[in-house]
Legacy VTK file of the C-alpha trace (Angstrom):
# vtk DataFile Version 3.0
C-alpha trace
ASCII
DATASET POLYDATA
POINTS 81 float
-0.991 -12.525 9.388
0.814 -9.652 8.105
0.042 -7.730 4.708
2.080 -5.305 2.751
-0.897 -2.564 0.701
0.245 -0.954 -1.812
0.016 3.057 -2.144
-0.339 5.495 -4.379
2.431 7.984 -3.340
0.028 11.331 -3.405
2.565 14.291 -1.528
6.282 13.795 -0.338
7.489 16.373 2.855
10.979 15.343 3.762
10.776 11.237 4.607
6.645 11.432 4.946
4.518 10.791 2.358
1.187 11.368 2.169
-0.252 8.183 0.029
-3.433 6.874 -1.035
-5.291 3.320 -1.447
-9.365 2.988 -2.511
-10.001 6.407 -1.105
-8.213 5.783 2.779
-5.223 8.630 2.936
-1.952 7.861 5.857
0.997 9.697 6.610
3.581 6.897 5.441
7.314 7.231 7.205
10.136 6.651 3.627
13.143 6.206 5.920
13.404 2.620 4.987
13.108 3.449 1.215
15.414 7.359 1.426
17.824 5.254 -1.382
14.982 4.699 -3.405
14.079 7.907 -5.872
10.605 7.962 -4.861
7.951 10.758 -6.127
4.343 11.427 -6.203
2.108 8.541 -8.790
5.071 6.396 -7.370
3.529 2.507 -5.732
4.920 1.991 -2.091
4.174 -1.170 -0.473
3.352 -0.063 3.012
3.569 -2.367 6.338
2.365 -1.161 9.752
3.070 2.662 8.433
6.322 1.881 6.918
7.563 2.612 3.152
9.020 -1.103 2.517
9.445 -1.521 -1.288
8.910 0.313 -4.704
6.174 -1.529 -6.528
5.312 -1.193 -10.485
1.512 -0.499 -10.766
0.977 -3.380 -11.954
2.229 -5.060 -9.430
-0.218 -2.797 -6.638
-3.009 -3.270 -9.504
-2.419 -7.261 -9.116
-2.208 -7.250 -5.142
-5.414 -5.816 -4.640
-7.520 -8.413 -7.048
-5.606 -10.474 -4.590
-6.777 -8.977 -1.169
-10.434 -7.997 -2.658
-11.067 -11.308 -4.116
-9.719 -12.828 -0.093
-12.003 -9.996 1.298
-15.001 -11.050 -1.348
-14.752 -14.898 -0.029
-14.604 -14.443 3.537
-18.063 -12.614 3.221
-19.441 -15.680 1.447
-18.259 -18.348 4.456
-21.064 -17.340 7.116
-19.267 -17.180 10.868
-15.562 -17.037 8.993
-14.233 -14.810 11.158
LINES 1 82
81 0 1 2 3 4 5 6 7 8 9 10 11 12 13 14 15 16 17 18 19 20 21 22 23 24 25 26 27 28 29 30 31 32 33 34 35 36 37 38 39 40 41 42 43 44 45 46 47 48 49 50 51 52 53 54 55 56 57 58 59 60 61 62 63 64 65 66 67 68 69 70 71 72 73 74 75 76 77 78 79 80
């Protein structure tokens, strides 16, 4: 299963952004969104190191709510992984 992770852009240098989600920071390629207007504070969905879509803060929060619920369910089920 593949997931896109919503992350917030902290800084941008050319086509690379430093992004953060849940206290974890990563360098992310913005190459696939080079025609989007992006700036620090924006949210993007990141998949295998590439920003693939710009999203609203509410969309990012909603995705994290779903991911947190999935993780909680897995933690409650012994031997689930």
